[in-house]
N, C-alpha and C positions, 0 to 999 in steps of 0.2 A: 223346850228351850234346852239350850246348851248347857253344860254344868260351868263353863265358863263363859263369860262373856265380856271382850275387849272393848275398849273405845277409845280410838286415836287422837290425839288432839288436833282439834278443828273439824271433827267427823258428826258432830250434835249442832242443833237448832240453836243459833246465834243470835239475839237480841240486842240492838245496841237504843238505849235511850238518846236521842240527839242533844236535849236541851242539857242533860247531866254527865252525859260521857260515859253512864253503867254499863256494864256488858253482863248480858245474863247466858249461859253456854250449859244447856244440856250434854250431861257427859253422858249418861246411858239411857236408853231407852225404858218406860217405866217398866219394873219386876215388883210383881206382888202389888200394885198400885203406889210402888217408892218412888218418888221423884229424886233425881242426883244433879244438882247445879251448880256449877262453876261460876261466881258473882265477882266483878271488877267494878269499885265503887272509885271514883278518884276523892281527891281530897275535898273537905268542905262541899259534900255532896249528899242529899237524899233520895231514898228510893220513892219516897210519897208515901201514901197511905196503903196497904192492902186489906183487901177485906175480910171479914172472918171466915174461917174453915167451916166444915162440919165440928159440931162437939167430940171431940175425941182425937184429933188431927193434932201432929206434932212435929215441929219445927226444930231438925237438930243443925247447928250452925258449929262449923270448924274452923275457928279465922286462922288463915294462912301466915297474913302479913298485915301490918298497920291495924288501926282503931275502926272497931262496929259501935254503935251503940244502937242496940234495941229497944225500941217504945211498942210495948204491949198495952192496951187502954191504959191505967193510970201510973204502969210501973217501967219503970225505964232501969238498964244494964248495960255498963261500959263493959267492952270484953277486948281485947290484945292477943295478938299474934301469942298462937298456942292455946288459947282458950277454946273451952267448947262448951257451948248451951243448949238446954232445951227449951221448949216455947209451945205452951198451950196454944196451939193457934186459934182459939174458938172465939177472939176477939180481933177488930181492926187493930194492924200493927203497921209499924214503919222500921226502916234502918236506915242510919244515918254513919256519915263519918267524918267525926269533929278534926281530925287532924290533916295536915297538910299534905301525908302521904298519900299515895293510892293503899285503898284498904281489900285483899282479896279473900274470900273462903267459899266453903264448901257448902251448899245446903242442902239437907235430904227432908223433904217432904214427907212426913209418913201418915199415909189416912188411917181412920179407927180400924178397927179388927172386924 
């Protein structure tokens, strides 16, 4: 592996949800099992429910713009631009944007050690 890896805009795998307009783009190839993903979630949209990951998996959210609600099991937290949150991702979880403006965030999915 090179000491410095660079990913240019548009170089990653891009997935578009045609129903919600949500866009998920991989920013870097897996490094030590860590996924780095840029999300665009239009206003008043949700990602739906994601399955629980293996115990010990953590998802880190860095909100760049807009509002993001993270629902994990029975727990819910509201985030805004500049907020950073860590989620123990071993429960079903979902993401939603309650605001009218788009939400953009970077998601790091970190597997258990």
